[in-house]
PyMOL CGO cylinders between C-alpha atoms (Angstrom):
from pymol import cmd
from pymol.cgo import CYLINDER

trace = [
    CYLINDER, 3.11, 11.42, 3.72, 0.47, 12.31, 1.75, 0.3, 1, 1, 1, 1, 1, 1,
    CYLINDER, 0.47, 12.31, 1.75, -2.58, 13.39, 3.53, 0.3, 1, 1, 1, 1, 1, 1,
    CYLINDER, -2.58, 13.39, 3.53, -5.08, 13.07, 0.35, 0.3, 1, 1, 1, 1, 1, 1,
    CYLINDER, -5.08, 13.07, 0.35, -3.66, 9.24, 0.42, 0.3, 1, 1, 1, 1, 1, 1,
    CYLINDER, -3.66, 9.24, 0.42, -4.65, 8.75, 3.92, 0.3, 1, 1, 1, 1, 1, 1,
    CYLINDER, -4.65, 8.75, 3.92, -7.83, 10.25, 3.28, 0.3, 1, 1, 1, 1, 1, 1,
    CYLINDER, -7.83, 10.25, 3.28, -8.60, 8.28, 0.35, 0.3, 1, 1, 1, 1, 1, 1,
    CYLINDER, -8.60, 8.28, 0.35, -7.36, 5.00, 2.37, 0.3, 1, 1, 1, 1, 1, 1,
    CYLINDER, -7.36, 5.00, 2.37, -9.57, 5.22, 5.46, 0.3, 1, 1, 1, 1, 1, 1,
    CYLINDER, -9.57, 5.22, 5.46, -13.00, 4.70, 3.59, 0.3, 1, 1, 1, 1, 1, 1,
    CYLINDER, -13.00, 4.70, 3.59, -11.64, 2.20, 1.32, 0.3, 1, 1, 1, 1, 1, 1,
    CYLINDER, -11.64, 2.20, 1.32, -14.30, -0.86, 2.29, 0.3, 1, 1, 1, 1, 1, 1,
    CYLINDER, -14.30, -0.86, 2.29, -11.16, -3.78, 3.13, 0.3, 1, 1, 1, 1, 1, 1,
    CYLINDER, -11.16, -3.78, 3.13, -10.67, -5.02, 6.35, 0.3, 1, 1, 1, 1, 1, 1,
    CYLINDER, -10.67, -5.02, 6.35, -7.88, -6.63, 8.37, 0.3, 1, 1, 1, 1, 1, 1,
    CYLINDER, -7.88, -6.63, 8.37, -4.27, -6.98, 6.78, 0.3, 1, 1, 1, 1, 1, 1,
    CYLINDER, -4.27, -6.98, 6.78, -5.25, -5.41, 3.58, 0.3, 1, 1, 1, 1, 1, 1,
    CYLINDER, -5.25, -5.41, 3.58, -6.40, -2.43, 5.42, 0.3, 1, 1, 1, 1, 1, 1,
    CYLINDER, -6.40, -2.43, 5.42, -3.43, -2.04, 7.63, 0.3, 1, 1, 1, 1, 1, 1,
    CYLINDER, -3.43, -2.04, 7.63, -1.07, -2.27, 4.90, 0.3, 1, 1, 1, 1, 1, 1,
    CYLINDER, -1.07, -2.27, 4.90, -3.07, -0.34, 2.50, 0.3, 1, 1, 1, 1, 1, 1,
    CYLINDER, -3.07, -0.34, 2.50, -2.81, 2.55, 4.95, 0.3, 1, 1, 1, 1, 1, 1,
    CYLINDER, -2.81, 2.55, 4.95, 1.02, 1.53, 5.50, 0.3, 1, 1, 1, 1, 1, 1,
    CYLINDER, 1.02, 1.53, 5.50, 1.28, 2.40, 1.88, 0.3, 1, 1, 1, 1, 1, 1,
    CYLINDER, 1.28, 2.40, 1.88, -0.87, 5.73, 1.85, 0.3, 1, 1, 1, 1, 1, 1,
    CYLINDER, -0.87, 5.73, 1.85, 1.71, 7.02, 4.79, 0.3, 1, 1, 1, 1, 1, 1,
    CYLINDER, 1.71, 7.02, 4.79, 4.44, 6.85, 2.26, 0.3, 1, 1, 1, 1, 1, 1,
    CYLINDER, 4.44, 6.85, 2.26, 2.65, 8.32, -0.83, 0.3, 1, 1, 1, 1, 1, 1,
    CYLINDER, 2.65, 8.32, -0.83, 3.67, 11.28, -2.32, 0.3, 1, 1, 1, 1, 1, 1,
    CYLINDER, 3.67, 11.28, -2.32, 1.79, 13.79, -3.47, 0.3, 1, 1, 1, 1, 1, 1,
    CYLINDER, 1.79, 13.79, -3.47, 0.61, 11.83, -7.07, 0.3, 1, 1, 1, 1, 1, 1,
    CYLINDER, 0.61, 11.83, -7.07, 0.33, 8.62, -5.04, 0.3, 1, 1, 1, 1, 1, 1,
    CYLINDER, 0.33, 8.62, -5.04, 3.37, 6.99, -5.72, 0.3, 1, 1, 1, 1, 1, 1,
    CYLINDER, 3.37, 6.99, -5.72, 5.37, 5.20, -2.95, 0.3, 1, 1, 1, 1, 1, 1,
    CYLINDER, 5.37, 5.20, -2.95, 8.25, 2.90, -2.58, 0.3, 1, 1, 1, 1, 1, 1,
    CYLINDER, 8.25, 2.90, -2.58, 8.10, 1.45, 1.30, 0.3, 1, 1, 1, 1, 1, 1,
    CYLINDER, 8.10, 1.45, 1.30, 10.26, -1.81, 1.42, 0.3, 1, 1, 1, 1, 1, 1,
    CYLINDER, 10.26, -1.81, 1.42, 8.13, -4.67, 2.73, 0.3, 1, 1, 1, 1, 1, 1,
    CYLINDER, 8.13, -4.67, 2.73, 9.82, -4.72, 6.17, 0.3, 1, 1, 1, 1, 1, 1,
    CYLINDER, 9.82, -4.72, 6.17, 9.01, -1.07, 6.36, 0.3, 1, 1, 1, 1, 1, 1,
    CYLINDER, 9.01, -1.07, 6.36, 5.25, -2.29, 5.57, 0.3, 1, 1, 1, 1, 1, 1,
    CYLINDER, 5.25, -2.29, 5.57, 5.64, -4.81, 8.15, 0.3, 1, 1, 1, 1, 1, 1,
    CYLINDER, 5.64, -4.81, 8.15, 6.66, -2.59, 10.97, 0.3, 1, 1, 1, 1, 1, 1,
    CYLINDER, 6.66, -2.59, 10.97, 3.65, 0.25, 9.86, 0.3, 1, 1, 1, 1, 1, 1,
    CYLINDER, 3.65, 0.25, 9.86, 0.94, -2.44, 9.27, 0.3, 1, 1, 1, 1, 1, 1,
    CYLINDER, 0.94, -2.44, 9.27, 1.99, -4.57, 12.22, 0.3, 1, 1, 1, 1, 1, 1,
    CYLINDER, 1.99, -4.57, 12.22, 1.37, -7.69, 10.00, 0.3, 1, 1, 1, 1, 1, 1,
    CYLINDER, 1.37, -7.69, 10.00, 4.27, -10.42, 9.27, 0.3, 1, 1, 1, 1, 1, 1,
    CYLINDER, 4.27, -10.42, 9.27, 6.14, -10.58, 5.92, 0.3, 1, 1, 1, 1, 1, 1,
    CYLINDER, 6.14, -10.58, 5.92, 3.92, -13.30, 4.15, 0.3, 1, 1, 1, 1, 1, 1,
    CYLINDER, 3.92, -13.30, 4.15, 0.76, -11.49, 5.30, 0.3, 1, 1, 1, 1, 1, 1,
    CYLINDER, 0.76, -11.49, 5.30, 2.20, -8.07, 3.69, 0.3, 1, 1, 1, 1, 1, 1,
    CYLINDER, 2.20, -8.07, 3.69, 2.85, -10.26, 0.57, 0.3, 1, 1, 1, 1, 1, 1,
    CYLINDER, 2.85, -10.26, 0.57, -0.40, -11.41, 0.40, 0.3, 1, 1, 1, 1, 1, 1,
    CYLINDER, -0.40, -11.41, 0.40, -2.50, -8.57, 1.20, 0.3, 1, 1, 1, 1, 1, 1,
    CYLINDER, -2.50, -8.57, 1.20, -0.28, -6.70, -1.81, 0.3, 1, 1, 1, 1, 1, 1,
    CYLINDER, -0.28, -6.70, -1.81, -1.44, -9.05, -4.28, 0.3, 1, 1, 1, 1, 1, 1,
    CYLINDER, -1.44, -9.05, -4.28, -4.97, -9.14, -3.17, 0.3, 1, 1, 1, 1, 1, 1,
    CYLINDER, -4.97, -9.14, -3.17, -5.28, -5.22, -3.13, 0.3, 1, 1, 1, 1, 1, 1,
    CYLINDER, -5.28, -5.22, -3.13, -3.60, -5.09, -6.96, 0.3, 1, 1, 1, 1, 1, 1,
    CYLINDER, -3.60, -5.09, -6.96, -6.07, -7.91, -7.83, 0.3, 1, 1, 1, 1, 1, 1,
    CYLINDER, -6.07, -7.91, -7.83, -8.92, -5.55, -6.56, 0.3, 1, 1, 1, 1, 1, 1,
    CYLINDER, -8.92, -5.55, -6.56, -7.26, -2.20, -8.41, 0.3, 1, 1, 1, 1, 1, 1,
    CYLINDER, -7.26, -2.20, -8.41, -6.59, -0.57, -5.23, 0.3, 1, 1, 1, 1, 1, 1,
    CYLINDER, -6.59, -0.57, -5.23, -2.90, -0.41, -5.93, 0.3, 1, 1, 1, 1, 1, 1,
    CYLINDER, -2.90, -0.41, -5.93, -0.75, -0.69, -8.84, 0.3, 1, 1, 1, 1, 1, 1,
    CYLINDER, -0.75, -0.69, -8.84, 2.61, -2.45, -8.69, 0.3, 1, 1, 1, 1, 1, 1,
    CYLINDER, 2.61, -2.45, -8.69, 5.26, -2.17, -11.21, 0.3, 1, 1, 1, 1, 1, 1,
    CYLINDER, 5.26, -2.17, -11.21, 7.24, -4.98, -11.36, 0.3, 1, 1, 1, 1, 1, 1,
    CYLINDER, 7.24, -4.98, -11.36, 9.34, -4.25, -14.29, 0.3, 1, 1, 1, 1, 1, 1,
    CYLINDER, 9.34, -4.25, -14.29, 12.47, -2.32, -12.79, 0.3, 1, 1, 1, 1, 1, 1,
    CYLINDER, 12.47, -2.32, -12.79, 15.05, -3.38, -10.00, 0.3, 1, 1, 1, 1, 1, 1,
    CYLINDER, 15.05, -3.38, -10.00, 13.33, -1.42, -7.67, 0.3, 1, 1, 1, 1, 1, 1,
    CYLINDER, 13.33, -1.42, -7.67, 9.27, -2.18, -6.85, 0.3, 1, 1, 1, 1, 1, 1,
    CYLINDER, 9.27, -2.18, -6.85, 7.27, 0.73, -6.78, 0.3, 1, 1, 1, 1, 1, 1,
    CYLINDER, 7.27, 0.73, -6.78, 3.45, 0.83, -5.73, 0.3, 1, 1, 1, 1, 1, 1,
    CYLINDER, 3.45, 0.83, -5.73, 1.01, 3.46, -6.51, 0.3, 1, 1, 1, 1, 1, 1,
    CYLINDER, 1.01, 3.46, -6.51, -2.34, 3.58, -4.57, 0.3, 1, 1, 1, 1, 1, 1,
    CYLINDER, -2.34, 3.58, -4.57, -5.47, 4.88, -6.03, 0.3, 1, 1, 1, 1, 1, 1,
    CYLINDER, -5.47, 4.88, -6.03, -5.87, 8.10, -4.45, 0.3, 1, 1, 1, 1, 1, 1,
    CYLINDER, -5.87, 8.10, -4.45, -5.53, 10.07, -7.70, 0.3, 1, 1, 1, 1, 1, 1,
]
cmd.load_cgo(trace, "trace")
């Protein structure tokens, strides 16, 4: 968990499921903002459905709030707390 990531995520002006997913990502972030939670883990932490998590991730990426690396076999997410 990164307190810096959580401190960055809370005032970001998004609401609803996007906020829930963003703070779930922040909860899993390391000291440089990287994180690798599964979709199932994000569902558990955010309290929304799998489909809603996937949609929220796409929305957050489009808003340049997260960067998702799809190039490896393991999806990584970096949040903008750096």
